[in-house]
N, C-alpha and C positions, 0 to 999 in steps of 0.2 A: 517594571524591575522585577529580576531577578530572584528565585528561591531556592529550591533546596529539591532534589531528588533522591530520594532511597532506593537501599538495592537491598533484597536480603535474597537467601538462597534455602531450601528446605523443601527435602525429600524431592531434588533434582529439578527444583521448578526455580530458574531465574526471574527475579520478578522486578521492575524498575519503575517506581512510582513518583510522579510528581506534586506537586504541592498547587495553589491557586496563583502562583505569578506565571511571569513569562520565562520558560528555562530552556534552555540550548543544550542539548548532552545529545553523545554519539558513541556508537560500539563501534572499535577500529579493530582490525586483525593486526596481530603485535606479528608478523611473518607473513612472505608470499605462500605458505601450507595450510595457513587459517587453523594453525592449532592451538591457537590461543587468539582471546580479544580482552581486550581493555576497553574503559570509558573515559571519557575525554568528556569536558564540562568546557561553554566558552560562555561568553557576554555575561560573566558574574556568576552564573548559574555554581551553587556548591554541593559534592555527594559526600553522601555516608553510607557505608556497609555497616548492614545490621545493628543500627544505630552509631555506629561510631565516625571519625573522619577515613574518607576511602583515599590510602596510600599508592594509587596507581597497581592494584592487584590486578594478577591474571587470572583468567578464568577459562578454563578448558571446556568445549561446547560435547565434545564426547561424553562428560559426567553429566549431562545435562537433558532434561527430556522435555521441558518447555521451557522458551523466552517468552516471557510476560512484560508489555511495556505498556502502563498507563500513566499517561500526562497529564492527566487532573484536567482543571480548568486554566485560562490563561493562552495566551496565545506563542505556543509552542512549538520548538523546531527538536524532531529525530532524524537521526542517518545511522545509517549503520554499510560498514565499506570493508569490503574484504572477505568477510567473515562467512562461517561455515556453521549453519543451525541444523540440530535433528531434532526431529518429533514436531513439534506445533511451535510456530512463532504467530505471537497474536497482538498486536495492538489495537489501542481503545484512546479516544480522547474525549473532553466535554466542551463545555462550552468554550470558546474563543476561534479563532482561524491558526488551526495549525496546517505545520510543514512537516511532510513525510517523506523520505528518501531511502532507497535500497540503491547501493549500486556494488556491482561485482558480489554478488551475495547469492551462495548455493545455500538451500532448503533442502534437506533429506526429510521430507515432510509436507505438511498443510501449514496455508498461513491465511489469517481470518483477520482485515483491518477494519475498524470503524473508527468514522467521525462523529460530529454531532453538532451542535447548533455554532455555524459559524464557516465561512469561506476556507475549505480545507482543500491543502492541495499535496496531492500522493505522485511520487516521481520512481519509476522503477529503471534500471537501464543495465544491462551484459546480468542478468540477475536469473537463476534456474528452478524450477523448484518439482519434488517425485512426484507430488498429489496434490489437491484439490487448491483456488486461491481464491478466498471472497472478499471482495468492497463494498463497505455500505457508510455512503458520503454523509448521511446525517442532514440536516438541517441546515442549509446554505448555498452559496454558490462555487459547489465543489468541483476541482480538476484533477482526473488523472492522466500522466503523462507515462508515455512507456516507450523506451528506446532501446529494445533489446531482452525480450522477456520469455523462457520458453517453460510451458506450462505441460507436464506428462499428466495430468486429472482437467478436472473443468474448470473454467474461469466462471467469473460472476460478479457484477460492477449492479449497485443498484444503489439509485441517490433520485428518490420523487421529489427530490426539493424544485424550486424554479430557476433553471438555468443551471444544468452541467455542463462541463465540456471534457469530451473522452479523446485521448489522440493517442495512436500506437504506430511505432514502425517497429518490424520485425516481432511481432509476436507470433510463437507459437501456439496453439493450446491440441494437446490431444485429444481429450476429450470435449463435452460439449462447452458453450460460450456461450452467455447471457448477458444481454446488456439492458436496463432499464431505468429511463429516467422519467421525472414528473413533466408535470404542467411549466410552460415557460419555454424561451430561445436556449432548444438545448443546440451543443455542436459535437457530431463523431465522425473523427476521419482517422482509417486504419490503408495505411499504407506499409507492402510485403510482409503482410500477416495470412498466416497458415491455419484454419481450423477442421480440424480431421473429426469433428462431430456435429451434433446439431450445433446451428448458430442461430441465433433471436436475437432482435433489437427491437425493442418498444418506447418508442418516445413518449407518449401521451400526446394531449391536445398542445400547440404552440406552433411558433414561428421555426422550424427544425431543420437543420443542415446535416445530411449523413453521405460521407462520402468514402469511398473502394479505391484504392491505388494498387493495382499489381497483385489482387489477393485472391486468395485460395482460399475455397468453402467445400471439401469434400462430398459433402451429404449434404449439402446445399443450405440455404441462410433462407430467413422469414422476417421480413421488415414492416413494423408498422408505425408510422410516425403519428396515426391522427390524427385530429382537424386542426388546419392552420396552413399560413403558405410556408408549405416544404419543399425544401432542394433535397433531393437524393439522385447519387451520382454514381456512376462506375466505370472506373476507367483502368 
């Protein structure tokens, strides 16, 4: 059952906060220039702005220094499409299997995304960041899928639960890249990925599969798959 998400703006921080229900909400650029964005609710979710019903008001990202999304418990869906954010973009979930997507988004700053208990899915496509990005899947069988992502800083994916899935195509990382998963059967596949800093992949124990296809690691890479019937391929 859907619930409500609330918007507050204070001291340059745009905060979107969900309740314990299953909410579905997105930030959508209003024009090709991404100068403003609106908030859209789907599947029965309602929105309030500073305690009042949201009336499709526009928000200017140039006036914001942080965009913070806290979806709360429940099986939530959040997406951002065509937006430009400045400063910090942060996402956090709580118990529940959440779905988070960023499509054609530009972040002039850094990003941090954190799941919690539940089978969460993160999807990035045609997105750029001028700073660092960190992912923490939390407990559950989590999945990160990338189809076009450029990161000027460092990239870190941590999911210490059992059974992680990481897929990246056309990922470019100018800094260091770190992928850490927990015990269990994990899957990591990278296609046409370029890392200019140090690259480290550590999957812990379990029957893991790690595949690199057409990738470039400028300063090399370190792969540690732990104990198990593992498969490591590079083509």
